[in-house]
MARBA-3410 file (N, C-alpha, C, O; in Angstrom, 1 decimal):
161
0.9,-1.2,0.0,0.0,0.0,0.0,0.9,1.2,0.0,1.8,1.3,0.8 ~ 0.8,2.2,-0.9,1.6,3.4,-1.0,1.3,4.4,0.0,0.3,4.2,0.8 ~ 2.1,5.4,0.1,1.8,6.5,1.1,0.4,7.1,0.9,-0.1,7.1,-0.2 ~ -0.1,7.5,2.0,-1.5,8.0,2.0,-1.5,9.5,1.6,-0.6,10.3,2.0 ~ -2.6,9.9,0.9,-2.7,11.3,0.5,-2.8,12.2,1.7,-2.2,13.3,1.7
-3.6,11.8,2.7,-3.7,12.7,3.9,-2.4,12.8,4.6,-2.1,13.8,5.1 ~ -1.7,11.7,4.7,-0.3,11.7,5.4,0.6,12.7,4.6,1.3,13.5,5.3 ~ 0.6,12.6,3.4,1.5,13.5,2.6,1.0,15.0,2.7,1.9,15.9,2.7 ~ -0.2,15.2,2.8,-0.7,16.6,3.0,-0.4,17.1,4.4,-0.3,18.3,4.6 ~ -0.3,16.2,5.4,0.0,16.6,6.8,1.4,17.0,7.0,1.7,17.9,7.8
2.4,16.5,6.3,3.8,16.8,6.5,4.1,18.2,6.4,4.8,18.7,7.3 ~ 3.7,19.0,5.3,4.2,20.4,5.4,3.5,21.2,6.5,4.1,22.1,7.0 ~ 2.3,20.8,6.9,1.7,21.5,8.1,2.5,21.2,9.3,2.7,22.2,10.1 ~ 2.9,20.0,9.5,3.7,19.7,10.7,5.0,20.4,10.7,5.5,20.9,11.7 ~ 5.7,20.4,9.5,7.0,20.9,9.4,6.9,22.5,9.7,7.9,23.1,10.2
5.9,23.1,9.3,5.7,24.6,9.6,5.7,24.9,11.1,5.9,26.0,11.5 ~ 5.4,23.9,11.9,5.3,24.0,13.4,6.6,23.8,14.1,6.8,24.2,15.3 ~ 7.7,23.3,13.4,9.0,23.1,14.0,9.4,24.3,14.7,9.4,25.4,14.1 ~ 9.8,24.2,15.9,10.3,25.4,16.7,9.3,25.9,17.7,9.6,26.6,18.7 ~ 8.0,25.4,17.6,7.0,25.8,18.6,7.4,25.2,20.0,7.8,24.0,20.0
7.4,25.9,21.0,7.7,25.5,22.3,6.7,25.8,23.3,5.9,26.8,23.1 ~ 6.6,25.1,24.4,5.7,25.4,25.5,6.1,26.7,26.1,7.3,27.1,26.1 ~ 5.1,27.4,26.7,5.3,28.7,27.4,4.4,28.6,28.6,3.2,28.6,28.5 ~ 5.0,28.6,29.8,6.5,28.5,30.1,7.0,27.1,29.9,6.3,26.2,29.9 ~ 8.3,27.0,29.8,9.0,25.7,29.6,8.5,24.7,30.7,8.4,25.1,31.9
8.2,23.6,30.2,7.8,22.5,31.2,6.4,22.5,31.6,6.0,21.7,32.5 ~ 5.6,23.4,31.0,4.2,23.6,31.5,3.2,22.7,30.7,2.0,22.6,31.1 ~ 3.5,22.1,29.6,2.6,21.5,28.6,1.5,22.5,28.3,0.3,22.1,28.1 ~ 1.9,23.7,28.1,0.9,24.8,27.7,1.6,25.9,26.9,2.8,25.9,26.7 ~ 0.8,26.8,26.4,1.3,28.0,25.7,0.3,28.2,24.6,-0.7,27.4,24.4
0.4,29.4,23.9,-0.6,29.8,23.0,-0.8,28.7,21.9,-2.0,28.4,21.6 ~ 0.2,28.3,21.3,0.1,27.3,20.2,-0.2,25.9,20.7,-1.0,25.2,20.2 ~ 0.4,25.5,21.8,0.2,24.2,22.4,-1.2,24.0,22.8,-1.8,22.9,22.7 ~ -1.8,25.1,23.4,-3.2,25.0,23.8,-4.1,24.7,22.6,-5.2,24.1,22.7 ~ -3.7,25.3,21.4,-4.5,25.0,20.2,-4.4,23.5,19.8,-5.4,22.9,19.3
-3.3,22.9,19.9,-3.1,21.5,19.6,-4.0,20.7,20.6,-4.7,19.8,20.2 ~ -3.9,21.0,21.9,-4.7,20.3,22.9,-6.2,20.4,22.6,-6.9,19.4,22.7 ~ -6.6,21.7,22.3,-8.1,21.8,22.0,-8.5,21.0,20.9,-9.7,20.5,20.9 ~ -7.7,20.9,19.8,-8.0,20.0,18.7,-8.4,18.6,19.1,-9.1,17.9,18.4 ~ -7.8,18.1,20.2,-8.0,16.8,20.7,-9.0,16.7,21.9,-9.1,15.7,22.6
-9.7,17.9,22.1,-10.7,18.0,23.1,-10.2,18.2,24.6,-10.9,17.9,25.5 ~ -9.0,18.7,24.7,-8.3,19.0,26.0,-8.3,20.5,26.2,-7.8,21.2,25.3 ~ -8.7,21.0,27.3,-8.7,22.4,27.6,-7.8,22.7,28.8,-8.1,23.7,29.5 ~ -6.8,21.9,29.1,-6.0,22.1,30.3,-4.6,21.6,29.9,-4.4,20.9,28.9 ~ -3.5,22.0,30.6,-2.2,21.5,30.3,-2.1,20.0,30.4,-2.5,19.4,31.4
-1.5,19.4,29.4,-1.4,17.9,29.3,-0.3,17.5,28.3,-0.1,18.3,27.4 ~ 0.3,16.4,28.5,1.2,15.9,27.4,0.5,16.0,26.0,-0.7,15.6,25.9 ~ 1.2,16.5,25.0,0.5,16.9,23.8,1.0,16.3,22.5,0.7,16.9,21.5 ~ 1.8,15.3,22.6,2.3,14.8,21.3,1.1,14.2,20.3,1.1,14.5,19.1 ~ 0.2,13.5,20.9,-0.9,13.0,20.2,-1.9,14.1,19.8,-2.5,14.0,18.7
-2.1,15.1,20.6,-2.8,16.3,20.3,-2.2,17.0,19.1,-3.0,17.5,18.2 ~ -0.9,17.1,19.0,-0.3,17.7,17.9,-0.6,17.0,16.6,-0.8,17.6,15.6 ~ -0.5,15.6,16.6,-0.9,14.8,15.4,-2.4,15.1,15.0,-2.6,15.2,13.8 ~ -3.3,15.1,16.0,-4.7,15.4,15.8,-4.8,16.7,15.1,-5.5,16.9,14.1 ~ -4.2,17.8,15.6,-4.3,19.1,15.1,-3.8,19.2,13.7,-4.4,19.8,12.8
-2.6,18.5,13.4,-2.1,18.6,12.0,-3.0,17.9,11.1,-3.2,18.4,10.0 ~ -3.5,16.7,11.4,-4.4,16.0,10.5,-5.7,16.8,10.2,-6.1,16.8,9.1 ~ -6.2,17.4,11.2,-7.4,18.2,11.0,-7.1,19.4,10.0,-7.9,19.7,9.2 ~ -5.9,20.0,10.2,-5.4,21.0,9.3,-5.3,20.5,7.8,-5.4,21.3,6.9 ~ -5.0,19.2,7.7,-4.8,18.6,6.3,-6.2,18.1,5.8,-6.3,17.6,4.7
-7.3,18.4,6.6,-8.6,18.0,6.1,-9.1,16.6,6.5,-10.1,16.2,5.9 ~ -8.4,16.0,7.4,-8.8,14.7,7.9,-9.8,14.8,9.0,-9.5,15.5,10.0 ~ -10.9,14.1,9.1,-11.8,14.1,10.1,-11.3,13.0,11.1,-11.5,11.8,10.9 ~ -10.8,13.4,12.2,-10.3,12.5,13.2,-11.4,11.8,13.9,-12.2,12.5,14.6 ~ -11.5,10.5,13.9,-12.6,9.7,14.6,-12.0,8.8,15.6,-12.7,8.0,16.2
-10.7,9.0,15.9,-10.1,8.2,17.0,-10.6,8.6,18.3,-10.5,9.8,18.7 ~ -11.2,7.6,19.1,-11.7,8.0,20.4,-10.4,8.3,21.3,-9.5,7.6,21.2 ~ -10.5,9.4,22.0,-9.4,9.8,22.8,-8.2,10.2,22.0,-7.1,9.7,22.3 ~ -8.3,11.2,21.0,-7.2,11.5,20.2,-6.0,12.2,20.8,-5.0,12.4,20.1 ~ -6.1,12.4,22.1,-4.9,13.0,22.8,-4.1,11.9,23.4,-3.1,12.1,24.1
-4.5,10.6,23.2,-3.7,9.4,23.8,-3.1,8.6,22.7,-3.7,8.2,21.7 ~ -1.8,8.4,22.8,-1.1,7.6,21.8,-1.7,6.2,21.8,-1.9,5.7,20.7 ~ -1.9,5.6,22.9,-2.5,4.3,22.9,-3.8,4.2,22.2,-4.1,3.2,21.5 ~ -4.6,5.2,22.3,-5.9,5.2,21.6,-5.7,5.2,20.1,-6.5,4.5,19.4 ~ -4.7,5.9,19.6,-4.4,5.8,18.2,-4.0,4.4,17.8,-4.4,3.9,16.7
-3.2,3.7,18.5,-2.8,2.4,18.2,-3.9,1.4,18.2,-4.1,0.6,17.3 ~ -4.7,1.5,19.2,-5.9,0.6,19.4,-6.9,0.8,18.2,-7.4,-0.1,17.6 ~ -7.1,2.1,17.8,-8.0,2.5,16.7,-7.5,1.9,15.4,-8.2,1.4,14.6 ~ -6.2,2.1,15.2,-5.5,1.7,13.9,-5.6,0.2,13.8,-5.9,-0.4,12.7 ~ -5.4,-0.6,14.9,-5.5,-2.0,14.9,-6.9,-2.4,14.5,-7.1,-3.3,13.7
-7.9,-1.8,15.1,-9.3,-2.2,14.9,-9.7,-1.9,13.4,-10.5,-2.6,12.8 ~ -9.1,-0.9,12.9,-9.5,-0.4,11.5,-8.5,-0.8,10.4,-8.6,-0.3,9.3 ~ -7.6,-1.7,10.7,-6.7,-2.2,9.7,-5.7,-1.1,9.1,-5.4,-1.1,7.9 ~ -5.3,-0.2,10.0,-4.4,0.9,9.5,-3.0,0.7,9.9,-2.2,1.6,9.6 ~ -2.6,-0.4,10.5,-1.3,-0.7,10.9,-0.5,-1.3,9.7,-1.0,-2.2,9.0
0.7,-0.7,9.4,1.5,-1.2,8.3,2.9,-1.5,8.8,3.3,-1.0,9.8 ~ 3.5,-2.5,8.2,4.9,-2.9,8.6,6.0,-2.0,8.0,7.0,-1.8,8.7 ~ 5.8,-1.6,6.8,6.9,-0.7,6.2,6.5,0.7,6.1,5.5,1.0,5.5 ~ 7.1,1.6,6.8,6.7,3.0,6.7,7.0,3.7,5.5,8.0,3.4,4.7 ~ 6.2,4.7,5.2,6.4,5.6,4.1,6.2,7.1,4.6,5.7,7.3,5.7
6.7,8.0,3.9,6.5,9.5,4.2,5.0,9.7,4.5,4.2,9.3,3.7 ~ 4.7,10.4,5.6,3.3,10.7,5.9,2.7,9.7,6.8,1.6,10.0,7.3 ~ 3.3,8.6,7.1,2.7,7.7,8.1,2.9,8.2,9.5,3.7,9.1,9.8 ~ 2.1,7.8,10.4,2.2,8.1,11.8,3.0,7.0,12.4,2.7,5.8,12.2 ~ 4.0,7.4,13.3,4.8,6.4,14.0,4.4,6.5,15.5,4.5,7.6,16.1
4.2,5.4,16.1,3.9,5.3,17.5,5.0,4.5,18.2,5.2,3.4,17.9 ~ 5.6,5.1,19.2,6.8,4.4,19.9,6.4,3.8,21.2,5.6,4.4,21.9 ~ 6.9,2.7,21.4,6.8,1.9,22.7,8.2,1.8,23.3,8.9,0.9,23.1 ~ 8.6,2.9,24.0,10.0,3.0,24.5,10.4,1.8,25.4,11.5,1.3,25.2 ~ 9.5,1.3,26.2,9.8,0.2,27.1,9.5,-1.2,26.6,9.7,-2.1,27.3
9.0,-1.3,25.4,8.6,-2.6,24.8,7.6,-3.3,25.7,7.7,-4.6,25.9 ~ 6.7,-2.6,26.3,5.7,-3.2,27.2,4.3,-3.2,26.6,3.4,-3.5,27.3 ~ 4.2,-2.9,25.3,2.9,-2.9,24.6,2.1,-1.7,25.0,0.9,-1.7,24.7 ~ 2.7,-0.7,25.5,2.0,0.5,25.8,2.7,1.7,25.1,3.9,1.9,25.4 ~ 2.0,2.3,24.2,2.7,3.3,23.3,2.8,4.6,23.9,1.8,5.2,24.4
4.0,5.2,23.9,4.4,6.3,24.7,4.4,7.7,24.0,4.2,8.7,24.6 ~ 4.6,7.6,22.6,4.9,8.8,21.9,4.5,8.6,20.5,4.5,7.5,20.0 ~ 4.3,9.8,19.8,3.7,9.7,18.4,4.3,10.8,17.6,4.6,11.9,18.1 ~ 4.4,10.6,16.3,4.8,11.7,15.4,4.5,11.3,13.9,3.8,10.3,13.7 ~ 5.1,12.0,13.0,4.9,11.7,11.6,6.3,11.3,10.9,7.3,11.9,11.3
6.2,10.3,10.1,7.4,10.0,9.3,7.6,11.0,8.2,6.7,11.2,7.3 ~ 8.8,11.7,8.2,9.0,12.6,7.1,9.8,11.9,6.0,9.6,12.1,4.8 ~ 10.7,11.0,6.4,11.5,10.3,5.4,12.0,9.0,6.1,12.4,9.0,7.3 ~ 12.0,8.0,5.2,12.7,6.8,5.6,14.1,6.8,5.1,14.3,6.9,3.9 ~ 15.1,6.7,6.0,16.5,6.9,5.7,17.3,5.7,5.5,18.2,5.6,4.7
16.8,4.6,6.2,17.5,3.4,6.1,16.5,2.2,6.3,15.7,2.2,7.3 ~ 16.5,1.3,5.3,15.6,0.1,5.4,16.3,-1.0,6.1,17.3,-1.5,5.6 ~ 15.9,-1.4,7.3,16.5,-2.5,8.0,15.3,-3.3,8.5,14.3,-2.8,8.9 ~ 15.5,-4.6,8.6,14.5,-5.5,9.1,15.1,-6.5,10.1,16.2,-6.9,9.9 ~ 14.3,-6.7,11.2,14.6,-7.8,12.1,13.5,-8.8,11.9,12.4,-8.7,12.3
13.8,-9.9,11.1,12.8,-10.8,10.7,11.8,-10.1,9.8,12.2,-9.6,8.7 ~ 10.6,-10.0,10.2,9.6,-9.3,9.4,9.2,-7.9,10.1,8.2,-7.3,9.7 ~ 10.0,-7.4,11.0,9.8,-6.2,11.7,10.8,-5.1,11.3,12.0,-5.3,11.3 ~ 10.2,-3.9,10.9,11.0,-2.8,10.4,11.8,-2.3,11.6,11.3,-2.1,12.7 ~ 13.1,-2.1,11.4,14.1,-1.7,12.4,15.0,-0.6,11.8,16.1,-0.5,12.2
14.5,0.2,10.9,15.4,1.1,10.1,15.4,2.5,10.8,14.9,2.7,11.9 ~ 16.0,3.4,10.1,16.1,4.8,10.5,15.1,5.7,9.8,14.9,5.6,8.6 ~ 14.4,6.5,10.6,13.5,7.5,10.0,13.8,8.9,10.5,14.3,9.1,11.6 ~ 13.4,9.8,9.7,13.4,11.2,10.1,11.9,11.5,10.3,11.1,11.2,9.5 ~ 11.6,12.2,11.5,10.2,12.5,11.9,10.1,13.9,12.3,11.0,14.6,12.5
8.8,14.3,12.3,8.5,15.6,13.0,7.5,15.2,14.1,6.5,14.4,13.9 ~ 7.8,15.7,15.3,7.1,15.3,16.5,6.8,16.5,17.4,7.6,17.4,17.4 ~ 5.6,16.5,18.1,5.3,17.4,19.0,5.7,17.0,20.4,5.7,15.8,20.7 ~ 6.0,17.9,21.3,6.3,17.6,22.7,7.5,16.6,22.9,7.4,15.6,23.5 ~ 8.6,16.9,22.3,9.8,16.2,22.3,11.0,17.1,22.4,10.9,18.3,22.3
12.2,16.5,22.8,13.4,17.2,22.8,14.5,16.2,22.9,14.2,15.0,23.2 ~ 15.7,16.6,22.8,16.9,15.7,22.9,17.0,15.2,24.3,17.5,14.2,24.6 ~ 16.4,16.0,25.3,16.5,15.7,26.7,15.3,14.8,27.2,15.4,14.1,28.2 ~ 14.2,14.8,26.5,13.1,14.1,26.9,12.2,13.7,25.6,11.5,14.5,25.0 ~ 12.3,12.4,25.2,11.7,11.9,24.0,10.2,12.1,24.0,9.6,12.4,22.9
9.6,11.9,25.1,8.1,11.9,25.1,7.4,13.1,25.8,6.2,13.2,25.7 ~ 8.1,14.0,26.4,7.5,15.1,27.0,8.5,16.3,27.1,8.7,16.9,28.1 ~ 9.1,16.6,25.9,10.2,17.6,25.9,9.8,19.0,25.6,10.6,19.9,25.7 ~ 8.5,19.3,25.3,8.0,20.6,25.2,8.3,21.4,23.9,8.1,22.6,23.8 ~ 8.7,20.7,22.8,8.9,21.4,21.6,8.4,20.6,20.4,8.3,19.3,20.4
8.2,21.2,19.3,8.0,20.5,18.0,9.4,20.5,17.3,9.9,21.6,17.1 ~ 9.8,19.3,17.0,11.2,19.1,16.5,11.2,18.1,15.4,10.3,17.2,15.3 ~ 12.2,18.2,14.6,12.6,17.1,13.7,13.5,16.1,14.5,14.4,16.6,15.1 ~ 13.2,14.9,14.4,14.0,13.9,15.1,14.5,12.8,14.1,13.8,12.5,13.1 ~ 15.6,12.2,14.4,16.1,11.0,13.6,16.1,9.9,14.6,16.6,9.9,15.7
15.4,8.8,14.2,15.2,7.7,15.2,15.5,6.4,14.5,15.0,6.1,13.4 ~ 16.3,5.5,15.2,16.4,4.1,14.8,15.2,3.4,15.5,14.9,3.5,16.7 ~ 14.4,2.8,14.7,13.2,2.2,15.2,13.5,0.8,15.9,14.1,0.0,15.2 ~ 13.1,0.6,17.1,13.2,-0.6,17.8,11.8,-1.2,18.1,11.5,-2.3,17.7 ~ 11.0,-0.4,18.7,9.6,-0.8,19.1,8.6,0.3,18.7,8.4,1.2,19.5
8.0,0.1,17.6,7.1,1.1,17.1,6.1,0.4,16.2,6.2,-0.7,15.7 ~ 5.0,1.2,16.0,3.9,0.8,15.1,3.8,1.9,14.1,4.0,3.1,14.5 ~ 3.5,1.6,12.9,3.2,2.6,11.8,1.8,2.6,11.4,1.3,1.5,11.1 ~ 1.2,3.7,11.4,-0.3,3.8,11.0,-0.3,4.6,9.7,0.3,5.6,9.5 ~ -1.1,4.1,8.8,-1.3,4.8,7.5,-2.8,5.1,7.4,-3.7,4.1,7.4
-3.2,6.3,7.2,-4.6,6.7,7.1,-5.0,6.7,5.6,-6.2,7.0,5.3
END
């Protein structure tokens, strides 16, 4: 299955947000961050990586039907139920990370580019460039910024809309 049109439309929107930071630092809040959270139905400071994905997709014209769109785990459960999980990522796919390999997904972003194709058996373990909300070099899942990240994939799921 090739890259999705909605995913490809989402990338430039997400990339325009690179550099957005929480105000004040560490607050999970700020003028722009509050817009991301509101897009996911949240009106108070909260971890916002999934809300960022929801906001970007809405801006690309996608009607988000994921229950609990501010929760990474909700995105994974919804994608499994609707056959949206793919094994090989493409530009525009959503990546959900399971940092502890405990089957609970901790963080989410968009694949901007697949840089290295590697496989462990039938599981993708390559390098991707992503754009993610609420991340930083010091805190992968609650870092307070929209950033470009480079990640070797170990435990992740890819969603294609």
